[in-house]
C-alpha angles and dihedrals in degrees: 000000000000107000091205098055122101108267117213092193091063093059121108093219088069099037096052085065102037099034117209094329092068095196144081114280095018120203091337090069091045090053091049091052093054091048089064095072139013126253122185119248113272092026113160114243129180120203106206115205087011096172109197092353099251093145091043089056094046095048092049097045101037102034107025094235124150102245137180126186123211125191138156094220115090088189093058093045092050090051089053093050090050089055094046116008097201099051110134097236124157131189106233149127128258090230093059112030116188091237133105118246119276097010106114129082095197141006122207121204113176118184089333113094090075088058093059116103090204108039094169091050091048092052090048088055091048089051090051097054097039121093118238108291089010117159132243116202116195134178117177150127121287133187119248087186104039091175086080095057093101091064091074102042099092098043111124093228144077114243133138100257091059091074101023117130138189122271092253092050091051093049091051094049093047091049092048090053094052104266129130115213108231100172140011123181129175115233099171088133088070089055091050091050091052090049089053091050091051090052092049092049100042102028094245141004087259088057091052093050092047091053093045108041136066117257093250092067115088102228093192091054090048093050090051091051092050091050092051093048093054094209121212132186126232144184117216133181118193135175131218110245 
């Protein structure tokens, strides 16, 4: 990700609705993901683009895993440390994780892969640090109308729709980078619920965008692009092969 770009996920207008998880489904979806397969106690998990470390804290406290969070945003990491001073959070990039090869049982990427400018490079790095048959757990936005993807490319901001892809595109990229898809589940209802909460809090989606975005971004044009893209939300579990 470009560290200088405007970051929607850092904005208070979003976080007062989502809390520290900053994504549809919150911790409930994280818990559901880890119910889908079994990891031994003390397994080492890395949460890439961990934000404030909400999932890091939950995985460590509720499941006894060894967990590290990595994020490029010093602001998000500082917020996490203020909430829990001993959270193992590291400032780093998904293309160069501070981890030796073949050391990690699972990688968690929640509403973050679509923020990566180099998805293929990120997945190569995930493959490097995962142990053989290690798991990758992803929840993120996807495009149900990928023909609208070009509408987001020139926006001067980092937000998930900018890098979102269709289900078929995602499956192809994961396979190319050495991952076997074990599970895909649609959770678009969580995205709809979050949208409803944003409307209730800010009066309208237009109100949310106006409170969140710089003045040089046309919020009406953005709303139109979102409507055309028909975004959905998914949960995916893959395995290194």
